C-alpha positions in Angstrom: -9.1 -19.0 -33.9 -7.3 -15.8 -34.4 -5.6 -13.9 -31.5 -7.1 -10.1 -31.6 -5.4 -7.7 -30.1 -6.7 -5.6 -27.1 -7.5 -2.3 -28.6 -6.9 -1.1 -25.2 -3.0 -2.2 -25.5 -2.4 0.0 -28.4 -1.9 4.0 -27.7 -2.9 7.2 -29.7 0.1 6.8 -32.2 -0.4 2.8 -33.3 2.3 2.1 -30.9 1.0 -1.3 -29.5 2.3 -2.5 -25.7 2.6 -5.6 -24.4 0.6 -7.3 -22.0 1.6 -6.6 -18.1 1.3 -7.9 -15.1 -1.0 -5.7 -12.7 1.3 -6.8 -10.1 4.3 -5.4 -11.0 3.3 -2.2 -12.7 0.6 -1.5 -10.1 3.2 -2.0 -6.8 5.7 0.0 -8.9 3.3 3.0 -9.4 3.7 2.4 -12.9 0.7 2.7 -16.4 -0.8 -0.6 -16.6 -0.5 0.0 -20.6 3.2 0.9 -21.2 4.8 0.2 -17.8 7.0 3.4 -18.0 4.4 6.3 -17.0 4.0 6.7 -13.9 0.6 6.5 -12.3 0.2 9.0 -9.5 1.0 12.5 -8.7 1.6 12.7 -5.3 1.2 9.9 -2.9 -2.2 8.3 -3.8 -3.5 11.4 -5.9 -4.2 9.4 -9.3 -2.9 11.7 -12.7 -5.5 12.0 -15.6 -3.4 10.3 -17.7 -0.2 8.5 -18.7 2.5 11.3 -19.8 4.1 8.2 -21.9 1.2 6.3 -23.7 -1.6 8.5 -22.9 -3.7 6.4 -21.6 -6.8 7.9 -19.3 -6.7 6.8 -16.1 -10.7 7.8 -15.5 -11.4 4.8 -15.3 -9.3 4.1 -12.5 -11.8 4.1 -9.2 -10.4 1.7 -6.1 -12.6 3.6 -3.8 -11.9 2.3 -0.2 -10.1 -0.9 -1.7 -6.8 0.3 -0.4 -7.4 1.1 3.0 -9.5 -2.0 3.6 -6.7 -4.0 2.6 -4.4 -1.9 4.6 -7.0 -2.5 7.7 -7.3 -6.4 7.2 -3.7 -7.6 6.0 -1.3 -4.7 7.4 -3.0 -3.4 10.9 -3.8 -6.5 12.4 -0.5 -7.5 13.0 0.4 -3.7 14.3 -2.2 -3.6 16.4 -1.4 -7.3 17.7 2.3 -6.5 18.1 1.4 -3.4 20.8 -1.6 -5.4 22.6 1.4 -8.4 22.9 4.1 -5.3 23.9 1.6 -3.9 26.7 0.4 -7.0 28.4 3.8 -9.2 28.0 5.6 -6.1 29.1 3.1 -3.3 30.3 5.9 -0.4 29.4 5.7 3.0 30.3 3.0 5.5 27.8 6.4 6.7 26.2 7.6 3.4 24.9 4.3 3.0 22.7 4.7 6.8 21.4 8.6 5.7 20.8 7.8 2.1 19.6 4.1 1.1 18.7 3.0 4.2 16.9 5.9 4.1 14.1 4.7 0.2 13.8 1.6 1.5 13.4 2.2 4.2 11.0 4.8 2.0 8.7 2.0 -0.9 8.8 -0.8 1.3 7.4 0.7 4.4 5.3 3.4 2.8 3.5 1.0 -0.2 2.1 -1.5 2.4 0.6 0.2 3.8 -2.7 1.5 0.0 -4.5 -2.1 -1.4 -2.8 -4.1 1.4 -4.7 -1.5 1.1 -8.0 -2.2 -2.7 -8.3 -6.1 -2.3 -7.7 -6.1 0.4 -10.5 -3.5 -2.2 -12.5 -6.3 -4.8 -12.1 -8.5 -2.6 -13.0 -7.1 -2.6 -16.5 -5.8 -5.2 -16.6 -9.4 -7.4 -16.3 -11.7 -4.6 -18.1 -13.1 -3.9 -15.2 -16.1 -1.1 -15.3 -19.4 -0.3 -13.5 -22.0 -2.3 -13.2 -24.8 -2.4 -15.9 -27.8 -3.9 -16.2 -28.8 -5.6 -19.7 -32.2 -5.1 -20.9 -34.0 -6.9 -23.5 -35.6 -4.2 -26.0 
C-alpha cells in the first residue's frame, strides 16, 4: 500500500506542507495547512485565505459551535462561582459587579477565539463538509 499525499496539503506553488494537529494550529489561530499564516483578521473574523500558503478558508463554517462549547464548559463554572458567592457570602450588589462580572467575562469571551480556531482547523484536518445525499442514477 502506497501513501498517497493529500492534495490539500500542497499549495499553488507546489510546496507540500506537513499534516499539523488541529488542536495546536487552531488554538493558536494559525492556518491549518501551513501553521504559519493567521487564521483571523479580527477577534473572531476568519480571513478569506491564508497570507502564507494561500489556503482558501471558504470551507470554514464553525457556526455556533464556539459559543456552545463556551456555554457548556466555561460559563457553567463562572455562574456556579457567582451563585456560590451569593449563597455563602451574600455580598452587596457592587461586589458582584467588581468580582463576578469580570469572572464571567473572562470565562466566556477569552475561550471563543481558540475554540473557533480549533473547530475550523478540525474541519480542514478531518475533511468536514456539508452533508450530501448520494443518489443512484
